[in-house]
N, C-alpha and C positions, 0 to 999 in steps of 0.2 A: 784290774781291767774289766772283769765282770761287774764290779761294783759301779764303775763309771758308765758302762752300758746300761745298767739297770736304772741309774739316775737319769740318763738321757732319755731312755724309754718312758720313764715315769713322767718326765717333763713334757714329752710329746703327747702322751695320753692325757695329761692334765690340760695342755693347751687345746687339744681337740675337744675335750669335755667342756672346757670353759667357753670355747667358740660356739658350741651347740647350745649353751645356756644364755648366750648374749644375742640380742637382735636389735636392729636399729629401725625405728619408725620414721619414715620421711614425712615432711610437713604436708605432702600431697596425698597421704594415705592414712587409713586406720589400720592398727594392728590388732588382730584377733587371736587370742591364745586359746587353744583347745586342750582339754585334758580328757583322754579316753573318748574322744568324739563329741564331748560336750564343751560349750563355751565357758571357759574359765574366767577370762578377763578380756576386756576391750580397752586397748590403749588409744586414747584420743589425742594425746599431746606428742609431738615429735621428740626424739631423743633416744638414748641408749637404755635398754630395758633387759630384765632378767627373767628367765623361765627355767623350768626343769628340763633336763635333756630328754630327747626322744628315747623311748616311745611314750614317756610319761606326759609330756606336753609338746605340742606343735604350734606353729604360728603361721597365719596367712594374712594377706594384705588386701584391703579394699580401697578403691580410689575414692577420695573425698572431694574431688574437684567437680566443677559444673560440667555435666555431660550433655551431649547432643544426640538425640535420636531422630534420624531422618526416615521418612516413609519409604518403604520398599515395595509395597503392594500397589500394582497398577490396576486392580480390579475396579470397574466403574461403580458409582453409587447413584441412587435414584433421588431426584429432587421432588418437591411437592407436586410439580406438573408432570411427573414421570419422565423427566429427561435424564439420560444417562451421562454423568460427568465423571471426569477423573481429576483428583486433586493431589497435589504434593504438599506435604506439611513437615514441620519439624517440632520437636519438644526439647526444651532445656530443663534438665532435672539433675538432682544430686541425692546422694545417700546421706541421711541425717542420723539414723539410728542403726549402726551395724548389727546389733544383736537381733532386733526385729527383722531386719532385712535378711539375715542368714536364716532365721527360723521360718519365715513366711515366703521368701522369694527364692534365694539360692546363695551359692557361695561366691559368685563373681558378678561383675557388671553385666555380662552377656545375658545371664538369666533374667535380670531385671529388665533389660532392654526388650527381650523377647515378650515377656508378659505385658510390659507397658505398651508395646506396639499394638497388641491385641485390644487392650482397653481403650486406647486413643482412637483406633479405627472404629470400634463400636460406637464411641461417643460422637465421632464425626458423622457416622451413618445416621444416628438418631437426629442430630441437629440438621443435617442436610435434608432429611425426609420432611422436615417441617418448613423448609424454605424453598424459594424459587431460584432459578438461575440469576435473575436480576438482583436478588438479595445477595447472592454470593459475589456479585461484581460491584456492589454498591457499598455504602458506609455500613450497612448491616453486617458486613463480614466481621467487623470487630465484635458485634454481639455474638455471632456464631462462635468465634474463637474463645470468647469469655465463657460461653455456655459449655464448650468442650472442656475447658480447663476446670470448670466447677464440677462437671461430672467425673472427670478423672480424679480430682482430689477427693471426691466422695468415695470412690472405689479404693484408692490406695491408702486412705486414712480411715477405713471402716473399722469393724470390730477386730479384724486381724490386720493391723497396720503394717504396711510394707516397709516402714522406716525410711521413706523417701519423701522428697518435696518436689513438686512440679512448679518450676519458676515461670515458664512461659510456653504458650502453644501458638504456633503461627502457620498460616496457609501461604505457600509460596507460589502456587499456580492452580488455576481452575480452568479446565478445558473440556470440551466435548470428547466423546470417544472418537476413535479414528474414522469410523464409517460416517458418523454425523458430521465430523469436521470436513471431510472430503465433500459431503453433500452441501454443506454451507459454502465451501469455497466454490463449488460448481454454480450454486445459485448466485453468489456474488459475481462470478465471472460472467454468467449469463446476463445479469442486471447491468454490468458495466458495458457489455457488448450492445445491449438494447439501447442504453443511453447514448453510446457512441454512434450507433446507426441512426438514432433519432436526430442527433446533432448533424450528422452528415446529410440526412434527408432535408433537415431545415436549411442547412447551408446551400444545398443544391437548389432548393426551391427559391431561396433568396437570390441566388446567382441567376436563375432563370428569370426571376422577376426584374432584376437589375438590367439583364441583357435585353429583355423585352421592352423595358422602358427606354433604354438607350436606342434600340432599333426604332421605336415609335418616334422618339425625338428626332432621330436622323431623318426618317421619312417626312416628318413635318417640316424640318429645315430645308430638305431638298425640294419639297412641294412648294414651300413659300418662295424659295429662291427661283424655282422654275416659273412660278406665277409672276414674280416681279420681273424676271428676264423677259417673259412673253409680253408682259405689259409694256416694258420699255421698248422692246422690239416692235410691238404694234404701234406704239406712239411714233417711233422712228419711221416705220413704213408709212404711217398716215402723213407724217410731216413731209417725207420724200414724195409721196403721191401728190400732196398739196402743192409742193414746189414745182413738181413736174407738170401738173395740170395748169398751174399758173403760167409757167414758161410756155407750155404747149398752146395755151390760149393766146399769147401775144403773137406768135408766128407759127401757125400749124404746119405750114409747108416746110420751113427750116427744121422743125422738130422731126417731121417724117423723114427728111433727108438725113439728119443726124443719126436717127435710129437705124436707117438703112445702112449707113457706114459701119455702125457697130455690128450689124448682122453680117456684113461682108467680112469684117475682121474676124469674127468668130467662125465663119464658114471656111475662109481661106487662110487658115493659120499656118499651113505648111505648103511647100512647093509641090509636094507629091499628092496633095488633096485633089480629088477629081469629083466633080458634081455633074450630074446629068439633069438638066432642067429645061422646061419649055421656055424659049426666049420670050414668048408672049406673056409669061406669068408675071404677077405683081412683084416678085422678088427682085427683078431688074428694072423696075419702074424708075428708080432714081437715075439709072444709067441712060435710060431712053429719054430723059427729060430734056427740054430745049436748053440751049446754051444761054439764051436770054433769061430764062426762068432761073437757071442755076446761078447766073451772074447776079441777077437781082437778089436772089436769096443770100448770096455771099456778101453783097454790099450791105444788105440789112444786118 
């Protein structure tokens, strides 16, 4: 029984020892074998590998995929005309030499990202200091990004190479600092209000001009109509006077009698009308006329 237990214990110990000596490298990783703190071997190909059990040898893994570093610092930068701008950028990079990376940068991707962020920001600051805001917003932005990439590659590939490769550097946003942005928005708002007020004033002036022209035309039309009406009325009155004078000239006595009758009709329109007149006045001359004179006038 003790012999069986010993065999089982030995098998377990052997399996544990064997598992500590085996490690698998994924196709997305590099495997780095350490011996007493020093790099013993770098495994570049994926698969099952062997090493000595701890503490003689240990293994760590480094990502070999294409990594993305996004800007996190919102501190403004100065352009050539001393304008303060804030930019957002990102960098695509990968680890190409794990040994150099571990010796000169760090043991994981975070260490490389931290140092690369500092280098990229300094490169952007140098490039932006030589350019204007207009350059940042025009096609010269491509030149700026190419210049930043060149400077970063010069740093990471210097005498102490970082063992990384920078694939691309891109700017995603260029903007003024918040205080300047608010000032620009206020100026834009004031300019839009000025244009709107100018358009309103122009419209009001045009409206007044149109109304004044309409009033002028109305006055002219009314004046011309009144003139024509007075002309026609004058012509009618003249024609009536001519006819009346012609008729009056043929029989003046009958004309006077006829006009007296019209006057009587106008004066005694109602039964209740009362008039106090001198009987000897000319108003009753037609009534005082002789019957022969009246009859003769009637015959005529």
